[in-house]
Backbone as CSV, one residue per row, in Angstrom:
resi,resn,N_x,N_y,N_z,CA_x,CA_y,CA_z,C_x,C_y,C_z
1,MET,-0.867,-4.195,74.093,0.111,-3.192,73.692,1.387,-3.851,73.172
2,LYS,1.777,-4.952,73.844,2.992,-5.659,73.433,2.840,-6.224,72.024
3,LYS,1.657,-6.755,71.696,1.403,-7.322,70.372,1.483,-6.240,69.288
4,ILE,0.971,-5.061,69.602,1.007,-3.951,68.643,2.446,-3.526,68.401
5,SER,3.259,-3.456,69.439,4.675,-3.081,69.292,5.416,-4.088,68.432
6,ILE,5.147,-5.368,68.661,5.794,-6.416,67.863,5.358,-6.302,66.407
7,LEU,4.085,-6.060,66.187,3.562,-5.913,64.829,4.214,-4.724,64.118
8,ILE,4.329,-3.613,64.807,4.965,-2.421,64.223,6.418,-2.706,63.879
9,LEU,7.144,-3.352,64.780,8.545,-3.698,64.511,8.659,-4.643,63.315
10,ALA,7.755,-5.610,63.221,7.773,-6.556,62.101,7.539,-5.831,60.779
11,VAL,6.574,-4.928,60.754,6.295,-4.164,59.531,7.495,-3.309,59.141
12,LEU,8.121,-2.655,60.115,9.301,-1.842,59.834,10.442,-2.696,59.297
13,PHE,10.654,-3.858,59.886,11.725,-4.750,59.457,11.505,-5.211,58.018
14,ILE,10.284,-5.618,57.695,9.967,-6.095,56.345,10.104,-4.983,55.322
15,SER,9.751,-3.771,55.704,9.798,-2.664,54.749,11.201,-2.108,54.542
16,CYS,12.168,-2.540,55.331,13.538,-2.036,55.224,14.329,-2.852,54.211
17,LYS,13.937,-2.797,52.962,14.680,-3.470,51.909,15.873,-2.597,51.552
18,SER,16.835,-3.192,50.888,18.054,-2.457,50.544,17.872,-1.652,49.264
19,GLU,16.872,-0.814,49.233,16.605,0.017,48.063,17.754,0.972,47.770
20,ALA,18.433,1.457,48.811,19.533,2.397,48.601,20.635,1.759,47.773
21,GLN,20.980,0.504,48.072,22.013,-0.172,47.297,21.555,-0.367,45.860
22,GLN,20.289,-0.751,45.668,19.779,-0.973,44.327,19.783,0.324,43.533
23,LYS,19.358,1.412,44.146,19.347,2.695,43.456,20.763,3.135,43.121
24,GLU,21.701,2.893,44.037,23.101,3.261,43.804,23.624,2.539,42.563
25,LYS,23.312,1.255,42.454,23.781,0.459,41.327,23.133,0.937,40.025
26,ASN,21.842,1.231,40.067,21.115,1.592,38.857,21.374,3.015,38.392
27,THR,21.814,3.913,39.263,22.004,5.288,38.859,23.431,5.578,38.406
28,LYS,24.368,4.661,38.641,25.733,4.878,38.193,25.747,4.871,36.667
29,GLU,26.463,5.801,36.114,26.574,5.876,34.659,27.679,4.955,34.176
30,PHE,27.316,3.967,33.398,28.284,3.055,32.803,28.463,3.398,31.337
31,LYS,29.652,3.114,30.826,29.985,3.403,29.436,29.019,2.711,28.463
32,VAL,28.702,1.462,28.753,27.800,0.678,27.909,26.402,0.754,28.509
33,GLN,25.478,1.343,27.781,24.096,1.497,28.227,23.176,0.787,27.239
34,LYS,22.352,-0.132,27.746,21.381,-0.835,26.907,20.092,-0.993,27.680
35,THR,19.007,-1.160,26.960,17.724,-1.424,27.610,17.687,-2.894,28.023
36,GLU,16.766,-3.228,28.911,16.612,-4.624,29.323,16.288,-5.500,28.118
37,ASN,15.483,-5.005,27.189,15.160,-5.786,25.991,16.388,-6.032,25.122
38,GLU,17.272,-5.049,25.024,18.509,-5.236,24.263,19.396,-6.284,24.931
39,TRP,19.511,-6.220,26.281,20.303,-7.225,26.989,19.712,-8.609,26.764
40,LYS,18.389,-8.737,26.882,17.731,-10.034,26.699,17.970,-10.595,25.303
41,ALA,18.001,-9.731,24.308,18.210,-10.181,22.929,19.653,-10.634,22.688
42,GLU,20.608,-10.033,23.391,22.026,-10.334,23.165,22.573,-11.467,24.016
43,LEU,21.999,-11.681,25.175,22.524,-12.674,26.113,21.662,-13.931,26.119
44,THR,22.270,-15.068,26.476,21.472,-16.270,26.680,20.628,-16.058,27.936
45,ASP,19.644,-16.912,28.149,18.808,-16.788,29.350,19.658,-16.870,30.618
46,LYS,20.594,-17.816,30.648,21.452,-17.988,31.827,22.345,-16.768,32.031
47,GLU,22.952,-16.265,30.957,23.785,-15.060,31.059,22.957,-13.882,31.559
48,TYR,21.755,-13.719,31.039,20.893,-12.608,31.448,20.571,-12.696,32.943
49,ARG,20.205,-13.891,33.400,19.846,-14.057,34.811,21.031,-13.746,35.730
50,ILE,22.224,-14.154,35.330,23.396,-13.931,36.176,23.936,-12.515,36.029
51,LEU,24.155,-12.075,34.806,24.762,-10.763,34.572,23.829,-9.589,34.883
52,ARG,22.575,-9.709,34.548,21.671,-8.566,34.692,20.731,-8.679,35.899
53,LYS,20.483,-9.899,36.403,19.575,-10.089,37.540,20.305,-10.590,38.789
54,ALA,21.631,-10.683,38.708,22.502,-11.009,39.847,22.235,-12.380,40.465
55,GLU,21.855,-13.349,39.637,21.742,-14.711,40.143,23.141,-15.318,40.225
56,THR,23.230,-16.531,40.767,24.501,-17.219,40.926,24.429,-18.578,40.261
57,GLU,25.489,-18.930,39.524,25.527,-20.247,38.898,25.871,-21.312,39.937
58,ARG,25.564,-22.563,39.601,25.905,-23.672,40.490,27.420,-23.772,40.632
59,PRO,27.917,-24.058,41.833,29.365,-24.235,41.996,29.859,-25.438,41.202
60,PHE,31.107,-25.381,40.778,31.790,-26.430,40.031,31.160,-26.707,38.663
61,SER,30.375,-25.760,38.141,29.726,-25.964,36.848,30.433,-25.232,35.705
62,SER,31.399,-24.386,36.006,32.044,-23.585,34.970,33.304,-24.252,34.421
63,PRO,33.402,-24.367,33.099,34.638,-24.879,32.504,35.820,-23.915,32.719
64,LEU,35.545,-22.682,33.089,36.619,-21.706,33.324,37.391,-21.996,34.605
65,ASN,36.844,-22.847,35.474,37.548,-23.198,36.711,38.917,-23.811,36.416
66,ASP,39.037,-24.554,35.320,40.258,-25.307,35.028,41.249,-24.581,34.133
67,ILE,40.916,-23.408,33.655,41.820,-22.685,32.756,43.021,-22.158,33.525
68,GLU,44.216,-22.499,33.010,45.459,-22.027,33.615,46.371,-21.364,32.589
69,GLU,46.025,-21.483,31.308,46.897,-20.914,30.279,46.844,-19.382,30.308
70,PRO,47.914,-18.724,29.916,47.952,-17.256,29.926,46.850,-16.656,29.053
71,GLY,46.263,-15.600,29.541,45.215,-14.910,28.800,44.458,-13.954,29.689
72,VAL,43.316,-13.524,29.181,42.495,-12.530,29.872,41.049,-13.008,29.903
73,PHE,40.396,-12.783,31.028,38.973,-13.057,31.181,38.232,-11.737,31.005
74,VAL,37.255,-11.734,30.091,36.514,-10.510,29.779,35.055,-10.668,30.184
75,CYS,34.373,-9.560,30.339,32.945,-9.556,30.648,32.189,-10.195,29.483
76,ALA,31.346,-11.178,29.782,30.572,-11.865,28.750,29.513,-10.955,28.131
77,ALA,29.176,-9.870,28.792,28.152,-8.961,28.272,28.726,-7.897,27.342
78,CYS,29.936,-7.392,27.655,30.431,-6.254,26.867,31.880,-6.387,26.400
79,GLY,32.601,-7.418,26.846,33.979,-7.612,26.393,35.037,-6.849,27.171
80,ASN,34.665,-6.138,28.223,35.623,-5.404,29.049,36.625,-6.392,29.662
81,GLN,37.922,-6.105,29.551,38.948,-6.962,30.135,38.932,-6.798,31.654
82,LEU,38.753,-7.936,32.369,38.556,-7.904,33.819,39.688,-8.542,34.626
83,TYR,40.111,-9.735,34.220,41.081,-10.504,35.008,42.119,-11.161,34.112
84,GLU,43.343,-11.279,34.639,44.402,-12.005,33.957,44.566,-13.374,34.615
85,THR,44.898,-14.382,33.813,45.079,-15.729,34.346,46.110,-15.758,35.467
86,LYS,47.145,-14.944,35.377,48.205,-14.976,36.392,47.698,-14.612,37.795
87,HIS,46.493,-14.035,37.905,45.939,-13.684,39.207,44.802,-14.632,39.618
88,LYS,44.662,-15.719,38.878,43.641,-16.725,39.167,44.234,-17.748,40.137
89,PHE,43.408,-18.284,41.024,43.883,-19.328,41.940,42.742,-20.298,42.239
90,LYS,43.102,-21.478,42.678,42.112,-22.503,43.035,41.678,-22.267,44.481
91,SER,40.445,-21.808,44.632,39.934,-21.488,45.971,39.197,-22.664,46.598
92,GLY,38.812,-23.632,45.772,38.049,-24.766,46.284,36.576,-24.457,46.479
93,THR,36.139,-23.272,46.080,34.746,-22.869,46.291,33.817,-23.304,45.159
94,GLY,34.410,-23.612,43.987,33.586,-24.020,42.851,33.353,-22.931,41.826
95,TRP,33.877,-21.744,42.059,33.744,-20.644,41.109,35.140,-20.136,40.748
96,PRO,35.315,-19.614,39.533,36.610,-19.006,39.201,36.934,-17.922,40.230
97,SER,38.176,-17.963,40.727,38.587,-17.019,41.774,39.884,-16.329,41.390
98,PHE,39.950,-15.050,41.704,41.103,-14.212,41.384,41.451,-13.393,42.613
99,ASP,42.737,-13.041,42.759,43.108,-12.219,43.917,43.080,-10.726,43.607
100,ARG,42.926,-10.398,42.337,42.811,-8.988,41.936,42.290,-8.903,40.501
101,ALA,41.787,-7.741,40.160,41.281,-7.474,38.812,42.266,-6.584,38.066
102,ILE,42.044,-6.453,36.783,42.794,-5.483,35.990,42.381,-4.105,36.504
103,GLU,43.352,-3.240,36.672,43.098,-1.922,37.261,41.981,-1.172,36.530
104,ASN,41.082,-0.592,37.309,39.956,0.230,36.834,38.956,-0.528,35.961
105,SER,38.885,-1.850,36.101,37.964,-2.630,35.270,36.639,-2.926,35.964
106,LEU,36.582,-2.725,37.271,35.396,-3.097,38.050,34.718,-1.899,38.696
107,ALA,33.475,-2.113,39.083,32.738,-1.186,39.945,32.265,-2.011,41.134
108,LEU,32.142,-1.378,42.275,31.679,-2.059,43.487,30.298,-1.575,43.869
109,SER,29.532,-2.486,44.390,28.232,-2.165,44.958,28.107,-3.021,46.216
110,SER,26.972,-3.000,46.832,26.761,-3.883,47.977,25.392,-4.516,47.843
111,ASP,25.291,-5.727,48.394,23.971,-6.348,48.415,23.738,-6.986,49.779
112,ARG,22.469,-7.122,50.109,22.069,-7.710,51.384,21.090,-8.851,51.142
113,LYS,21.216,-9.509,50.006,20.271,-10.578,49.647,20.282,-11.733,50.628
114,LEU,21.395,-11.982,51.281,21.488,-13.094,52.230,21.296,-12.645,53.679
115,GLY,20.911,-11.380,53.867,20.659,-10.882,55.209,21.849,-10.176,55.841
116,TYR,22.966,-10.145,55.141,24.139,-9.403,55.608,24.773,-8.738,54.391
117,GLU,25.569,-7.712,54.641,26.136,-6.946,53.536,27.344,-7.644,52.929
118,ARG,27.340,-7.737,51.598,28.470,-8.286,50.853,28.884,-7.261,49.804
119,SER,30.166,-7.294,49.429,30.666,-6.418,48.371,30.465,-7.104,47.032
120,GLU,29.611,-6.503,46.222,29.280,-7.051,44.910,30.219,-6.458,43.865
121,LEU,30.710,-7.313,42.973,31.581,-6.872,41.883,30.767,-6.737,40.605
122,LEU,30.898,-5.580,39.969,30.202,-5.289,38.720,31.232,-4.974,37.644
123,CYS,30.884,-5.250,36.405,31.734,-4.820,35.297,31.758,-3.296,35.298
124,GLY,32.940,-2.724,35.223,33.077,-1.276,35.245,32.576,-0.583,33.999
125,ASP,32.400,-1.332,32.904,31.916,-0.720,31.660,30.408,-0.825,31.474
126,CYS,29.795,-1.964,31.878,28.365,-2.134,31.617,27.525,-2.349,32.870
127,GLY,28.166,-2.510,34.032,27.426,-2.671,35.281,26.870,-4.065,35.512
128,SER,27.268,-5.027,34.704,26.769,-6.392,34.881,27.327,-7.022,36.154
129,HIS,26.505,-7.833,36.791,26.897,-8.554,38.009,27.895,-9.646,37.640
130,LEU,29.022,-9.663,38.357,30.053,-10.679,38.135,30.098,-11.674,39.285
131,GLY,30.065,-11.175,40.506,30.183,-12.008,41.703,30.399,-11.132,42.915
132,HIS,31.232,-11.628,43.851,31.487,-10.905,45.099,32.957,-10.983,45.465
133,VAL,33.401,-10.080,46.322,34.781,-10.107,46.812,34.750,-10.397,48.313
134,PHE,35.675,-11.286,48.725,35.778,-11.699,50.121,37.209,-11.516,50.605
135,ASP,37.387,-11.488,51.904,38.709,-11.283,52.513,39.404,-12.593,52.881
136,ASP,39.125,-13.669,52.162,39.738,-14.958,52.478,40.606,-15.489,51.332
137,GLY,41.195,-14.570,50.583,42.080,-14.953,49.486,43.492,-15.228,49.966
138,PRO,44.397,-15.493,49.040,45.785,-15.812,49.406,46.441,-14.676,50.193
139,LYS,46.900,-14.996,51.378,47.531,-13.981,52.248,48.850,-13.476,51.665
140,GLU,49.524,-14.317,50.870,50.810,-13.910,50.309,50.661,-12.902,49.161
141,THR,49.435,-12.676,48.704,49.214,-11.659,47.654,48.349,-10.547,48.242
142,THR,47.100,-10.470,47.813,46.230,-9.373,48.251,45.354,-9.727,49.446
143,GLY,45.186,-11.016,49.718,44.263,-11.443,50.766,42.809,-11.410,50.326
144,LYS,42.559,-11.058,49.072,41.195,-10.956,48.542,40.877,-12.178,47.675
145,ARG,39.588,-12.516,47.639,39.095,-13.548,46.724,37.931,-12.969,45.944
146,HIS,38.149,-12.735,44.671,37.079,-12.316,43.778,36.417,-13.610,43.304
147,CYS,35.254,-13.880,43.813,34.501,-15.101,43.513,33.537,-14.754,42.374
148,ILE,33.836,-15.258,41.170,33.163,-14.798,39.961,32.371,-15.926,39.302
149,ASN,31.177,-15.616,38.847,30.396,-16.565,38.063,31.091,-16.788,36.724
150,GLY,31.349,-18.046,36.395,31.986,-18.345,35.111,31.157,-17.873,33.925
151,VAL,29.839,-17.925,34.057,28.946,-17.468,32.986,29.151,-15.985,32.688
152,ALA,29.624,-15.238,33.664,29.831,-13.796,33.497,31.108,-13.475,32.727
153,LEU,31.917,-14.506,32.466,33.217,-14.301,31.825,33.352,-15.061,30.515
154,GLU,34.241,-14.565,29.680,34.724,-15.292,28.503,36.241,-15.237,28.574
155,PHE,36.890,-16.311,28.173,38.356,-16.365,28.223,38.934,-16.126,26.838
156,ILE,39.949,-15.268,26.772,40.684,-15.011,25.532,42.138,-15.391,25.772
157,PRO,42.624,-16.446,25.078,44.039,-16.833,25.237,44.962,-15.698,24.813
158,LYS,46.131,-15.665,25.415,47.098,-14.598,25.188,47.396,-14.411,23.702
159,GLU,47.532,-15.492,22.952,47.887,-15.386,21.535,46.777,-14.785,20.671
160,LYS,45.546,-14.690,21.203,44.436,-14.102,20.436,44.142,-12.657,20.843
161,LEU,44.908,-12.136,21.793,44.694,-10.743,22.232,45.243,-9.760,21.225
């Protein structure tokens, strides 16, 4: 009887995937709507995997980590303005980090890919995966750290805006 109970619990545990979070993300209406084939045609393989399949780039691999000049970071998939350089900080984590986004530029979701719930940051216009937000940012500002994949962003210097 004990073995059957353990087996039932194991089956229930395995079947409890985070489908609700996935459905929540997929059913939200975003301004920019494209088919998966359209995204694949427009994005590089790496951009597609990160922006549309929520993968993560290797830490310390983004040239955007070192950008300090004034400007705006936009979504690499749709061009939505997301972050200003003035809110960027060196977190030491290996990914571009910001303490806040441009108002109304993001959407939030949640994921449990690592076995615990994290707040996932999505582009507010196209729903592309950007990264995650954590509560270990600069205490003197917002206390938040938006940990963003550099591949998910493009930088536009202030003089080109």
